[in-house]
C-alpha positions as CSV (number, residue, x, y, z in Angstrom):
1,M,55.3,-123.8,193.3
2,E,58.7,-122.7,194.4
3,L,60.0,-123.1,190.8
4,R,57.1,-121.1,189.3
5,E,57.7,-117.9,191.2
6,N,61.3,-117.5,189.9
7,A,61.1,-119.1,186.4
8,A,62.0,-117.1,183.3
9,V,59.0,-116.6,181.0
10,L,59.2,-116.6,177.2
11,G,56.2,-115.7,175.1
12,Y,55.3,-114.4,171.6
13,N,55.0,-110.9,170.2
14,P,52.3,-110.0,167.6
15,Q,54.8,-111.0,164.8
16,G,55.0,-114.5,166.3
17,E,58.6,-114.0,167.5
18,I,59.8,-115.3,170.9
19,V,60.3,-112.6,173.4
20,K,61.4,-112.7,177.1
21,L,58.5,-111.7,179.3
22,R,60.3,-112.1,182.6
23,E,63.9,-112.7,183.7
24,G,64.4,-115.9,185.6
25,K,66.0,-116.3,189.0
26,N,66.2,-120.1,189.0
27,E,66.8,-123.0,186.6
28,L,63.4,-123.1,185.0
29,I,62.2,-121.5,181.7
30,C,58.5,-121.5,180.8
31,L,57.3,-121.0,177.2
32,A,53.8,-119.5,176.9
33,N,51.2,-120.6,174.5
34,N,51.6,-119.5,170.9
35,P,48.4,-117.6,170.2
36,N,48.6,-118.6,166.5
37,N,48.1,-122.2,167.3
38,T,44.6,-123.8,167.6
39,R,45.5,-126.0,170.5
40,F,46.7,-124.7,173.8
41,S,50.2,-125.8,174.8
42,V,52.7,-124.4,177.4
43,A,56.0,-125.9,178.5
44,C,58.5,-125.4,181.3
45,Y,62.0,-126.9,181.1
46,H,65.4,-126.7,182.7
47,R,67.5,-123.8,181.4
48,D,70.2,-126.2,180.2
49,L,67.8,-127.4,177.6
50,E,67.3,-123.9,176.1
51,P,69.9,-124.3,173.3
52,Y,68.3,-127.5,172.2
53,M,64.8,-126.1,172.4
54,A,65.7,-122.8,170.7
55,R,67.3,-124.8,167.8
56,G,64.1,-126.8,167.5
57,R,62.1,-123.6,167.3
58,E,64.5,-122.2,164.7
59,L,64.1,-125.3,162.5
60,L,60.3,-125.2,162.9
61,A,60.4,-121.6,161.7
62,Q,62.2,-122.9,158.6
63,K,59.3,-125.4,158.1
64,I,61.6,-128.4,159.2
65,T,59.4,-130.7,161.3
66,G,59.1,-134.3,162.5
67,H,61.9,-136.8,162.1
68,K,64.0,-134.5,159.9
69,R,64.0,-131.8,162.7
70,D,65.0,-134.5,165.2
71,D,67.7,-135.9,163.0
72,I,69.3,-132.5,162.5
73,R,69.4,-131.7,166.2
74,W,70.6,-135.1,167.2
75,K,73.4,-134.9,164.6
76,E,74.4,-131.5,165.8
77,V,74.5,-132.7,169.4
78,S,76.6,-135.8,168.5
79,E,79.0,-133.5,166.5
80,G,79.3,-131.1,169.5
81,K,77.7,-128.2,167.5
82,L,74.6,-128.1,169.8
83,S,74.7,-128.1,173.5
84,L,72.6,-130.7,175.4
85,P,73.6,-131.8,178.9
86,R,74.3,-135.5,179.4
87,E,72.7,-135.6,182.8
88,P,68.9,-135.8,183.2
89,R,66.9,-132.6,182.7
90,T,63.1,-132.2,183.0
91,L,60.4,-130.8,180.7
92,Y,56.8,-130.2,181.8
93,V,54.1,-129.9,179.1
94,L,50.5,-128.9,179.6
95,T,48.2,-129.1,176.6
96,G,44.5,-128.7,176.0
97,T,41.9,-128.2,173.3
98,G,41.2,-124.6,174.3
99,F,41.5,-121.9,176.9
100,D,38.8,-119.5,178.1
101,A,40.5,-116.1,178.8
102,T,37.5,-114.8,180.8
103,T,37.7,-117.6,183.3
104,N,41.4,-118.6,183.0
105,Q,40.3,-122.2,182.5
106,M,41.6,-124.8,180.1
107,T,39.5,-127.4,178.4
108,D,40.7,-131.0,178.1
109,A,43.9,-130.2,180.1
110,Y,46.6,-132.9,179.9
111,L,49.9,-132.6,181.9
112,R,52.9,-134.9,181.1
113,W,56.5,-135.0,182.1
114,V,59.6,-135.6,179.9
115,I,63.0,-136.3,181.4
116,Y,65.8,-135.9,178.8
117,V,68.5,-138.6,179.2
118,P,70.7,-138.2,176.0
119,F,71.9,-141.5,174.5
120,A,70.1,-143.6,177.2
121,T,69.1,-147.1,176.3
122,P,66.8,-149.7,177.8
123,E,69.9,-151.4,179.1
124,S,71.2,-148.3,180.8
125,T,67.8,-147.3,182.3
126,G,65.9,-150.5,182.8
127,L,63.0,-148.9,181.1
128,S,60.8,-150.4,178.3
129,T,60.6,-148.6,174.9
130,K,56.9,-149.5,174.7
131,A,54.6,-146.5,175.1
132,S,52.5,-146.6,178.3
133,D,50.0,-144.5,180.1
134,S,50.6,-146.3,183.4
135,A,54.4,-146.5,183.6
136,P,57.5,-144.4,182.5
137,W,59.0,-145.5,179.2
138,L,62.0,-144.6,177.1
139,M,61.5,-142.8,173.8
140,N,64.1,-142.4,171.1
141,P,66.6,-144.7,172.9
142,G,70.3,-144.4,172.0
143,T,69.9,-141.0,170.4
144,A,70.8,-137.5,171.6
145,G,67.0,-137.0,172.0
146,A,66.4,-140.0,174.3
147,H,63.9,-139.2,177.0
148,I,61.8,-140.8,179.6
149,M,58.1,-140.2,179.0
150,I,55.7,-140.0,181.9
151,N,52.1,-139.9,180.6
152,P,49.4,-140.0,183.3
153,Q,46.3,-141.9,182.5
154,E,43.5,-139.6,181.2
155,S,41.2,-140.7,184.0
156,S,43.6,-139.5,186.6
157,L,43.6,-136.0,185.1
158,R,39.8,-135.4,184.9
159,S,39.8,-132.9,187.7
160,L,42.9,-131.2,186.4
161,N,40.6,-129.4,184.0
162,Q,38.9,-127.8,187.0
163,H,42.1,-126.8,188.7
164,C,44.4,-125.3,186.0
165,L,44.8,-121.6,186.7
166,V,46.6,-119.4,184.2
167,R,48.5,-116.2,184.9
168,R,48.8,-113.7,182.2
169,Y,51.9,-111.7,181.3
170,R,52.1,-108.7,179.0
171,S,55.0,-108.3,176.6
172,A,55.9,-104.7,175.8
173,G,53.5,-103.5,173.1
174,S,52.0,-107.0,172.5
175,V,48.8,-108.8,173.1
176,W,48.2,-110.7,176.4
177,I,50.1,-114.0,176.5
178,S,48.8,-117.0,178.5
179,L,51.0,-119.3,180.5
180,M,50.0,-122.2,182.9
181,V,51.7,-121.4,186.1
182,R,49.7,-123.2,188.8
183,I,48.0,-126.4,189.4
184,D,45.8,-126.4,192.6
185,D,47.5,-129.2,194.6
186,D,45.7,-128.0,197.8
187,N,42.3,-129.2,196.6
188,P,41.6,-132.7,197.9
189,T,39.6,-133.6,194.8
190,S,42.4,-132.6,192.5
191,G,43.8,-135.4,190.3
192,S,47.2,-133.6,190.3
193,R,48.0,-134.3,194.0
194,R,51.3,-136.0,194.8
């Protein structure tokens, strides 16, 4: 909660371009849902990841996706052309199949965490590279895009759907933009409690 209040917020204007909706006062940047997408997805990440994330969005705008997009960014990081910190940095991602603007409720909400650890390997982390919903695991080992995936089990997130609240920001002259900014950790039935 302390990170949410001072995070920078990025969103989309009617032309689908990224715009800054709020200046940040801490290390977190939150990217609102793209209203042109059918699924709901918001992300918050450490500001040091912004060059890497912005480059990913730039390549996506050029219709470069998947492994090709990864390979380009990883090569640019390795060559020193693209900044990516070598120390761990976190990304939070909340996805869902839909969002009801009248109730500010998401459907089928799923929250996962990603910790970027460039060039990490199973040997350097002690983590498996086998995907798991019950334990952290290392994805893309040995590359600039190496990261630790933390995917909670779907069953542990059932009540998350009832406790996701969305705050809305308005960009100058644009439509309303939605961004997940709070999970109700105070509710004793919430699956998101720590």
